C-alpha positions as CSV (number, residue, x, y, z in Angstrom):
1,M,-87.3,27.5,47.6
2,F,-85.0,25.5,44.7
3,D,-86.6,22.3,45.1
4,V,-84.0,20.1,42.8
5,E,-86.4,17.8,42.0
6,K,-87.9,19.6,39.5
7,L,-84.7,19.8,38.0
8,V,-84.6,16.0,37.6
9,R,-85.0,14.3,34.6
10,K,-89.0,12.1,35.3
11,N,-87.5,8.9,33.6
12,I,-84.5,9.9,36.8
13,K,-87.2,10.0,39.9
14,E,-89.6,6.7,38.2
15,L,-86.2,4.8,37.7
16,T,-85.7,1.5,39.6
17,P,-82.0,1.0,39.8
18,Y,-80.3,-1.9,40.4
19,S,-80.1,-3.5,43.4
20,S,-76.5,-5.5,43.5
21,A,-76.1,-8.4,46.0
22,R,-74.4,-7.3,47.8
23,S,-76.5,-4.0,48.7
24,E,-79.1,-6.5,50.0
25,Y,-76.4,-7.6,52.4
26,M,-74.3,-5.6,53.8
27,S,-71.8,-8.2,55.9
28,S,-69.0,-9.4,55.6
29,A,-69.9,-12.3,57.8
30,G,-71.6,-15.1,56.2
31,V,-71.8,-18.0,53.5
32,F,-71.9,-16.3,50.7
33,L,-73.7,-18.1,48.1
34,D,-76.0,-14.6,46.4
35,A,-73.7,-12.7,44.0
36,N,-72.3,-15.2,41.6
37,E,-69.5,-15.3,42.7
38,N,-66.2,-17.2,42.5
39,P,-65.3,-19.5,45.9
40,F,-61.6,-19.0,45.3
41,G,-59.1,-15.9,45.4
42,N,-58.7,-13.2,47.0
43,M,-60.0,-11.0,44.9
44,N,-62.7,-12.8,44.2
45,R,-65.6,-10.7,46.3
46,Y,-67.3,-8.1,45.4
47,P,-66.4,-4.3,47.2
48,D,-68.7,-3.1,48.8
49,P,-70.6,-0.9,46.7
50,Y,-71.7,2.7,47.8
51,Q,-67.8,2.6,50.1
52,Y,-69.1,3.3,52.9
53,A,-65.7,3.2,55.5
54,L,-64.2,5.5,52.4
55,K,-66.7,7.9,52.9
56,E,-65.7,7.8,56.4
57,K,-62.4,8.7,56.6
58,I,-63.0,11.3,53.6
59,S,-65.6,13.0,56.5
60,L,-63.3,12.8,59.3
61,L,-61.1,14.6,57.2
62,K,-63.3,17.5,55.2
63,A,-65.8,17.5,58.9
64,I,-69.0,16.7,56.1
65,P,-71.6,13.8,56.8
66,P,-71.0,10.8,54.3
67,E,-75.6,11.0,53.5
68,N,-73.6,14.7,51.9
69,I,-70.6,12.0,49.9
70,F,-70.2,10.9,46.8
71,V,-67.2,8.6,45.1
72,G,-66.4,8.1,41.9
73,N,-64.6,6.4,39.6
74,G,-63.3,10.1,39.1
75,S,-64.5,13.3,38.1
76,D,-65.8,12.1,35.1
77,E,-67.9,9.7,36.4
78,I,-69.4,13.2,38.6
79,I,-69.5,14.9,35.8
80,D,-71.5,12.8,33.3
81,L,-73.7,11.3,35.9
82,V,-74.7,15.1,36.9
83,I,-75.3,15.5,33.3
84,R,-77.0,12.2,33.1
85,I,-79.0,13.1,35.8
86,F,-80.5,16.5,35.2
87,C,-80.4,17.0,31.1
88,T,-83.1,15.8,28.6
89,P,-81.4,14.6,25.8
90,G,-81.9,16.9,22.8
91,V,-83.9,19.7,24.6
92,D,-81.1,20.7,28.1
93,K,-78.2,22.2,27.5
94,V,-74.8,23.2,29.7
95,L,-73.4,26.4,30.0
96,T,-70.0,26.4,30.7
97,F,-66.6,28.9,30.8
98,K,-63.9,28.5,28.2
99,P,-60.9,27.5,27.9
100,T,-61.7,25.0,30.4
101,Y,-61.3,21.5,32.0
102,G,-62.5,19.8,28.3
103,M,-64.2,16.6,29.5
104,Y,-67.8,18.6,30.3
105,E,-67.7,18.9,26.5
106,V,-67.0,15.9,25.4
107,A,-70.1,14.4,28.9
108,T,-72.4,17.0,26.8
109,A,-71.2,15.7,23.8
110,I,-72.1,12.1,24.6
111,N,-75.7,12.6,25.9
112,D,-76.7,14.8,23.4
113,V,-76.7,17.7,25.1
114,A,-75.6,21.3,23.3
115,L,-73.1,23.1,25.1
116,L,-73.2,26.8,26.3
117,E,-69.9,28.3,25.8
118,I,-69.0,31.8,27.4
119,P,-65.1,32.8,27.1
120,L,-63.6,34.4,30.3
121,N,-62.2,37.7,30.8
122,K,-58.7,39.0,29.5
123,D,-57.2,38.4,33.0
124,F,-59.0,34.2,32.5
125,Q,-62.4,36.0,34.9
126,I,-66.1,34.9,34.4
127,D,-66.9,38.9,32.7
128,I,-70.2,38.8,34.9
129,A,-72.3,41.1,32.2
130,S,-71.8,38.1,30.0
131,L,-74.2,36.8,32.4
132,D,-77.3,38.5,31.0
133,T,-79.1,36.5,28.7
134,I,-78.4,33.3,31.2
135,W,-80.2,33.6,34.0
136,N,-83.8,33.4,32.5
137,N,-82.4,30.4,30.1
138,E,-85.4,27.2,31.0
139,A,-83.5,24.8,28.5
140,L,-80.2,25.5,30.5
141,K,-79.7,23.7,33.6
142,V,-76.0,22.9,34.8
143,I,-72.9,25.3,34.7
144,F,-69.1,23.7,35.1
145,I,-66.9,26.4,36.7
146,C,-63.1,24.9,37.1
147,S,-62.1,26.1,40.0
148,P,-59.0,26.0,39.9
149,N,-59.3,26.0,36.4
150,N,-57.8,23.8,34.6
151,P,-55.7,25.7,31.5
152,T,-55.4,28.9,33.5
153,G,-54.6,27.4,36.3
154,N,-56.6,30.6,38.4
155,V,-59.3,30.5,41.6
156,I,-62.5,31.9,39.7
157,D,-64.8,35.3,40.8
158,N,-68.0,35.6,41.4
159,I,-69.1,31.7,42.1
160,E,-71.8,33.1,44.7
161,Y,-72.4,35.4,42.1
162,I,-73.8,33.0,40.1
163,I,-74.8,29.5,42.8
164,E,-77.2,32.8,43.8
165,R,-79.0,34.0,40.8
166,F,-79.4,30.8,38.8
167,R,-82.4,28.6,39.3
168,G,-81.0,24.7,38.1
169,I,-77.6,22.5,38.8
170,V,-73.8,24.5,40.0
171,V,-71.6,22.0,39.4
172,V,-67.5,24.1,41.1
173,D,-64.9,21.5,40.1
174,E,-62.1,21.8,42.6
175,A,-60.4,19.6,41.5
176,Y,-56.8,21.3,42.1
177,I,-58.3,23.3,46.0
178,D,-55.2,21.2,47.4
179,F,-52.8,24.0,45.7
180,A,-54.6,27.2,46.1
181,Q,-54.7,29.0,49.3
182,S,-58.1,30.4,48.6
183,G,-61.0,27.8,50.8
184,S,-63.2,25.0,49.4
185,W,-67.1,25.1,48.9
186,I,-67.4,22.2,50.1
187,Q,-69.3,23.9,53.5
188,Q,-71.8,25.8,51.2
189,I,-73.5,23.0,50.7
190,T,-76.1,23.1,52.9
191,T,-76.6,26.7,52.6
192,Y,-76.6,26.2,48.6
193,P,-79.4,22.9,47.7
194,N,-78.1,23.8,44.5
195,L,-74.8,23.3,44.6
196,I,-72.6,20.6,43.6
197,V,-68.6,20.2,44.6
198,I,-66.4,18.0,43.0
199,Q,-63.0,17.5,44.3
200,T,-60.5,14.2,43.7
201,L,-57.6,11.8,45.8
202,S,-55.8,12.3,41.8
203,K,-53.3,14.9,42.4
204,A,-52.3,16.4,46.0
205,W,-53.6,13.2,47.4
206,G,-50.8,11.1,44.5
207,L,-53.7,8.5,43.6
208,A,-54.7,9.5,39.9
209,A,-54.4,5.6,39.2
210,A,-56.9,5.2,41.9
211,R,-59.4,6.9,39.7
212,I,-61.0,8.6,43.2
213,G,-63.6,11.2,42.2
214,I,-65.5,12.5,45.1
215,A,-69.0,15.1,44.4
216,Y,-70.2,16.5,48.1
217,A,-73.6,17.4,47.4
218,Q,-76.8,17.8,50.1
219,Q,-78.8,14.5,50.1
220,A,-80.8,14.4,47.7
221,T,-78.6,15.5,45.0
222,I,-76.7,12.5,46.6
223,N,-79.0,10.2,46.4
224,Y,-79.4,10.8,42.9
225,L,-75.6,10.3,42.1
226,N,-75.8,7.1,43.8
227,K,-79.0,5.5,42.1
228,V,-77.4,6.5,38.8
229,K,-74.1,5.0,39.2
230,A,-72.6,1.2,38.3
231,P,-73.6,-1.0,40.6
232,Y,-69.5,-1.3,42.2
233,N,-67.9,1.6,40.5
234,I,-65.5,1.8,42.9
235,S,-62.3,-1.9,42.9
236,R,-61.7,-2.8,46.4
237,L,-58.3,-2.3,45.5
238,N,-59.1,1.7,44.6
239,Q,-61.1,2.4,47.5
240,E,-58.3,0.9,50.5
241,A,-55.4,2.7,48.5
242,A,-57.4,5.4,49.4
243,M,-57.7,5.1,52.7
244,Q,-54.6,4.5,52.8
245,T,-53.6,7.2,51.5
246,L,-56.1,9.6,53.2
247,E,-54.4,7.7,56.7
248,D,-51.6,9.6,56.5
249,Q,-52.1,13.7,56.0
250,A,-47.4,13.9,57.0
251,I,-47.1,12.6,53.7
252,F,-49.5,14.7,52.2
253,E,-48.5,18.1,53.7
254,S,-45.4,16.8,53.0
255,N,-44.9,16.8,49.8
256,R,-47.8,19.5,48.6
257,A,-44.9,22.4,50.2
258,I,-43.1,20.1,48.3
259,L,-44.8,21.5,44.9
260,L,-45.1,24.6,45.7
261,Q,-42.0,25.6,46.4
262,Q,-41.0,23.8,43.8
263,K,-43.3,25.9,41.5
264,A,-42.4,29.1,42.4
265,W,-39.1,27.8,41.7
266,L,-40.5,26.9,38.2
267,E,-42.2,30.3,37.3
268,E,-38.8,31.8,38.6
269,Q,-36.8,30.1,35.5
270,L,-39.5,30.1,33.7
271,S,-40.1,33.8,34.1
272,A,-35.8,34.6,32.9
273,L,-36.0,32.2,29.7
274,P,-35.7,34.1,26.5
275,A,-38.3,31.8,24.8
276,V,-41.3,32.3,27.1
277,I,-43.3,35.6,26.5
278,K,-45.6,35.7,29.7
279,V,-45.7,32.9,32.5
280,F,-49.0,33.0,34.3
281,A,-50.2,33.4,37.6
282,S,-51.5,29.7,39.5
283,D,-53.4,28.1,41.8
284,A,-52.5,24.9,41.0
285,N,-50.1,23.0,40.6
286,F,-49.5,23.5,37.0
287,L,-48.3,26.6,35.8
288,L,-50.1,28.0,31.6
289,V,-46.9,29.6,29.6
290,E,-46.6,31.5,27.3
291,M,-44.3,31.2,23.9
292,T,-42.3,33.0,21.4
293,D,-43.6,29.2,18.8
294,A,-45.4,27.0,21.5
295,D,-45.6,24.5,18.2
296,R,-42.0,24.8,18.5
297,I,-40.8,24.3,21.5
298,Y,-43.2,21.5,22.3
299,K,-41.9,19.6,19.6
300,N,-38.4,20.4,20.4
301,L,-39.0,19.7,24.8
302,L,-40.7,16.6,22.9
303,A,-38.4,15.6,21.3
304,Q,-36.3,16.0,24.2
305,N,-38.6,13.4,25.6
306,I,-39.9,16.3,27.7
307,I,-44.1,15.3,27.6
308,T,-45.2,19.1,28.9
309,R,-49.2,19.7,27.0
310,N,-50.0,22.2,24.1
311,R,-52.6,24.0,24.6
312,T,-51.6,26.4,22.3
313,H,-55.1,25.6,20.6
314,V,-57.6,26.2,23.1
315,V,-54.9,29.5,24.9
316,Q,-53.1,31.0,22.4
317,N,-49.1,30.1,22.1
318,C,-49.2,28.3,25.3
319,I,-48.3,25.5,27.3
320,R,-49.0,24.0,30.4
321,I,-45.9,22.9,32.2
322,T,-47.1,20.4,35.2
323,V,-44.6,20.7,38.3
324,G,-42.6,17.9,38.9
325,S,-39.9,16.4,40.9
326,S,-36.8,18.4,41.6
327,K,-34.8,16.6,39.4
328,E,-38.0,17.0,36.4
329,N,-38.3,21.1,36.4
330,I,-33.9,20.8,36.6
331,Q,-34.0,19.1,33.4
332,L,-36.9,20.6,32.1
333,I,-35.3,24.2,32.9
334,Q,-31.7,22.7,32.2
335,A,-33.7,21.4,28.0
336,L,-36.0,25.0,27.3
337,Q,-32.0,27.0,27.6
338,Q,-30.9,25.3,24.9
339,I,-33.9,27.0,22.6
340,Q,-33.7,30.1,20.5
341,A,-36.6,32.3,21.3
């Protein structure tokens, strides 16, 4: 029987979290003389430290109870907190499957936690046979799986196989799930107590500037995330921006449909270019493209103020291209048509 308490670091279990003024008194009415705030201005009061109103909206949208939701300052805060809660510095380990999102490596390094990396196979999928050595690794506490994966763009298979066998925490990072045909793992948190699912409003919802990351997990795990987070980790401005954006599902659906249509067009156009060797299938809002000479083509585009992401150091000779507006995508293709293979 999995017990999350056995995985949590001793000092985190014994930690008395900081008690902010707004966590002790939640009402919006009253004479507020408790938080050393300035009595003047429109932005002078601290925000709701637990984002209750925003969590209610997310709860209705995702059909997940609010107590199973944590809101972080971007997905990166959640990644960092998970490592802090479950991994003892200098002792424990984290596993990722490369190539993948680079912040997993950065966050483990910051927290002085060793990183194990298992290469994905030629199809950018997890080779089940490569996992035989991890099941009995007592130091391995957390596995991060990015699905759809960044920078490859594909949904990762065999996630359930890992969740069911691993005795630690499995984090499924679904930053791009709104663009995928496959379903989310969030409904499985009731089945798997070792599962944490991360999503974001930065991509399909168009709120990258607001830095809203969301974790879904069983309540015991959510409680620890709340215990170690900064007192006011989401500003009032960003909470309000998120709530307003979540109100308009029609705009979200329309923009997503346009981006998916543009992705299909872009894939077709790129595949016909002499400078392109292969366009990898993508379940995200970007395409990983193998070029004849990625470094040269990236620099050529950059000289024309067309900014892509050179990923050749993680996937040889590849550029990652975000799906833009129709005008932006046409400009990209026209520029690439002028580049010799």
